[in-house]
N, C-alpha and C positions, 0 to 999 in steps of 0.2 A: 833868408840873408838877402838884404838890398844893399847895391853899392851906389853910392851916388858920387857925382862930380863934386870935391870940395866946395867950389865956387857957384855951384849950381842947384836948383832944387830939382833939377829933372833926373829921372832913373836911368842910369847906364846900363844897369843889368839887375836882375831879378831872378833868384834862384830861389825855387820852392819845390819840395819834393813831389813828383807827379804832375807837374804843371810844365809845359813847353813857356819858354819865356817868347816874347814878343818878337824879339830880335832873331830868334830861330825859326817861328810860324813863318816870318817875313820872308826869312833867308830860304826856306824850305817852299813857299808860294812862287819865289823867284825861279827856283829849280824847278817847280811842277810847270810854270809858263814857258819857260826855255824847253821844257820836254815836249810841251802841247805845241809850242811853236815850230820846233824842229820835225816832229812828225808831220804836220799841216803843210810846211813849206817843203819837206822832202818826199812827199806822196802827192801823187795827181788827186787822189780821193780818201779821206780819213772819216771813217765812220767811230764814232766813240758811242760804247752801247754797254748794256749790262746782259751776262749769259743768260737766256732765256725769257727774254724783253719781248713781247711780241711784236710790237712798234721797230724794234731794231732789226727783228726777221723780216718786217714787211720792206723796210729800207734797203737792207742788203739784198733781198731780192729783187726788189726793184732797179738797183743799182746793176745786180747780176744780169738781169733779163736784157739790161740795154747795152750789155757786152762789157761792163767794168768791174773790174777786180778791185773793190775798195780795201784800203787797209785798215782791218777791224781791230780795235782796242775795248776789250772786256774789262770794265773798271774793276769788276769783283775779281778779278784774277789778277791785277795788277797791286803792287806793293804801296803806291800811291793813287790807289783808285780814290778814295775817298778826297784828296786835294785837288785831284784832277776833275774828279765831279763839282767841287765848290767853284772850281773855277770856270768851268761850263755853265753852271748855273749865273754866276754873274756875267758872263757873255750874253745869255740867253735872256736875262733880266733886261739887259740893255737893249736888245731886239724887240721887247715886249712881247715875249714867249714865256708861257708858263711853266714847260715841262723841259730841261735842259737835255735830257738823254731819250733817244738817241740824237745825238750831235753829228753835223755832217761838215766837213770842210772840203772845200773844191777849190783848187787852184792856190791853196795856201791862205784864203779866206773862210770865214765862217760864213756858211750858208743859212744855217738854223737847224731845225728839227723837222722831225716825219713831217709835220704840216705845210712847212716850206717846202721840201722836197718833192711832196706831192703836187702843190700848188705850182711849183715851176715845171713839173713834168705835163701836167695839165695845159697850161698855158703856154706850152713850147718853148720854153725859156732854158731846160735842163741841158738837153742835147747840144746846144750852142756852149753853153758853161763848161762840159765836161769836154767838149772838143777843144776850146781855149785852154783847159788845164791840162790837156795832152792826154786823157784818157781815154778819148776816142778817136779812131783814126777813120771815120767814114767819109 
């Protein structure tokens, strides 16, 4: 069923059995964005991963080894996990990264994936980032 504005050719609402409407999908993505934004800004370090992911494990161990206890969100155990994954994919694509998972936020900002995390650790910029975010008190 399509409902259109009587004086416009644009579709205001489309309802089809089993298909999510465009406005509902956009609304859900906004909610997902708000959730990710809230998590990233409310915690010093947030790690989005999938349970059993070896690179997620490496990221967690690196951060724990530095004395940081990241907030870990395992997307396969989240009800909105697929939508969060899609949002992270868009963020990673904007930073020219191929893999969006694991995704690390430090101080409310998207740091990147495992490659960026390890590169920052090797070049010595990770600890100052973690200090600035309030994740380390060295």
